[in-house]
N, C-alpha and C positions, 0 to 999 in steps of 0.2 A: 834051201832058200834060207834067204836069210831073212828074219823078222821086219818085220817095216821100222822107222827110227819113232820113238814114243814122244807121242804128242804131250806140247807140257804144259802145265795147271796155265796157263796165261792165254793159249790156245783152246785148250777144254772149257773158259771161259766164255768165248768167243764161241764159242760151237754151240754155246751155251748150256751145256751140264757138266758136270764130273766123268769122269771114267768110271771110277764107282758107281755112278748112280749108274751107268749106259752097260756097263759091263750086271750090272745085277740086272737091269731090266732085256738086254738085247743079246747075252752072251758075249759080248764083243767090247773091244776099247777103240777109241773112233785112232790109234792108227789102224787100229780092224779093216775099221770099214771106210773108214779111203782107202786102205787100201783095196778093197773090194771094187766100191765102184768106180775106183782110177778102173781095174781091171776087167772090166764088164762093162764099159763103155762111159761112163758118166761126162767125164771131160766136156763130148761133143751131145751130151741127153739134157733133154729140157729139166724143167725142176718136176714137170709131172710124171713123167717119166720113169725117173731117176724114184721117184717118193713107189711106183707101184711096181717099179724091181724090188726094193727094200723093203716089203710089206710083208709079202708073205713067208718070208725070211723071220718077223719079231712078233707074230703072231701066239696069243697066247692064253692063258687063261685070266687072267688081268682086265681084257678088254679091250684095251689100250692101245694094241698095234697099230693103228690108224694113227695118234698118237706122235709114236714112239718113230714111227714111218717117216713123216713127216718133217720132226723135231728133226729126224739122222739126218736130210737130208739137205734142211736150211744149212746146219752144219758144218755138212760139206760144201753147200758154197760157198757160207764164210770164210772157209779154212781154205781151199783154192780160189780166191777171192774174186766171187765170183757174184758176191751181193754184201754189203757194209753190214751196217748191226744194225738192228732197224729198217734195212730195207725192206721192200715184198720184193716177190721172184720177175715181177712188170718190172720190176726199177721203181718202181715210187719211194714212198716213205711208210711206214704204219706209228702213231703211239701210243703206250700202253701206258694206264694210270687203274691201279683199286685203291682199293675204301671197305671195310669194315663199318655198317651200322647198325641201330638199334630197330629192329620191326621183322617177322616174319619176310619174307620173299613173294609175298604174296600182296601184304601190304606194302612190302619197298616199290611194287614192281605199277600195281595201280598209284603211285606216290607221281612217281617215271611217268608214267602213258597222262596224265593229267595234266592236259593244254589247258586251264585256272591256275595252274602253282607252275609253269616253267617256267614265268617271270621270275619265283619262288629263290630258282637254283638255278637253271642252266641258265647257259652263252643267247644271247640274241638271235635270232633265225633261228633256231633248234625245230624242226617236224618230227615231231614220230610218226613212221612208219607204220602198215594197217598190222595189226598184232597177228606172228607168232610162237614159238613155243613156249612156253610157259613160264619158260627161267630165264627169258632172254628180251629183251629191248634193242628197238633197234632205228633210229633216226635217221635223218639227213642235214646236212649243220645248211651254217648260208652262206659257204663256199661248194656245199654240192660234193661236200663229203662223204662216205658214209660213219654213223657210227655207232657202236654194238658197243653191248653191253649185257658177260653175262650174270648170274644170280644164282650164289648157290648157301643154302642154309645152313646156317649153324646155331648151336644152343644159344639159347641167350632168352628169345628169340633174336640175331641178327643172322646180319646178312649179309656176304662177300660181293661184294661188284668189283667183278674188271670187265675196263672198259679199254675199248681200243676204237683210234679214231682211223680209217684207214684210203688211201687216193691222195699221203702232201708230196705234193713238190719236188722236197727236198729236204733235208738234214736241218735244216735253222728252222722251217718249216715246221719238221716235226716236235723238236725241241719247245718250241711257242707252244706250241698247241697238247703239251706236254707241263708245264707251266698253269699255263687255263683251266686244262681239266686239273688239276693240283685244288685250284679254290674253287670248279664248278663243284666237286665233289666232295668238298667244306663246308660249304655254303648245306648242299644236301644233305651228309652228314648232321650238323645246326640244325636244322627243322628233323628232322626224323627224327635225332635227343630232342627239339624240344617239345613234339606231341608223345616222348615215347612215354606210357604209364609207367609210377614209380615201383620200387622195388617192393614186394610185401614183405612187410614189417614180419619178423623172425620171433616165436613162439615165446615166452618166459620161461 
């Protein structure tokens, strides 16, 4: 049996990860995964079914088997023309932005959930949802879309914020959301920077 044709670097970028990363984490490149899923019946399978089939094949000790199953499934759908970049499996769109700000996860999360401070950085109409995981924040925006943020502790202390807006109706709405949230996260960073304590003076 002939090996599957290789995936170009441009196609790998569309899929979401270079071949080298995929091989290191899952033991196979994109061309191999595409061929495997096609042979299994992926062309007519749902996103959930494909991910469930891939998951047992990528489980390892790093605890990221579920993440890689999702990444491979999304990459497969993009490369087979079933979804566009930024499009979710239900045909809607999502916009993602990230920023690193001063402060611990607890401090940043407390500010992001403070209703009295939302007007200082967030878009009008953003409503916090009930508190969930200690490292996440969720909102509903003025259009009814879900806005989720994941917080990761960094040395400093600093906090990396990864934010996603879900349920957008079009690629144009995704681009507008990315532009708007670039400004809002910039305002949040400026707010946290202004309130951060000055660095300790070094000794002589």
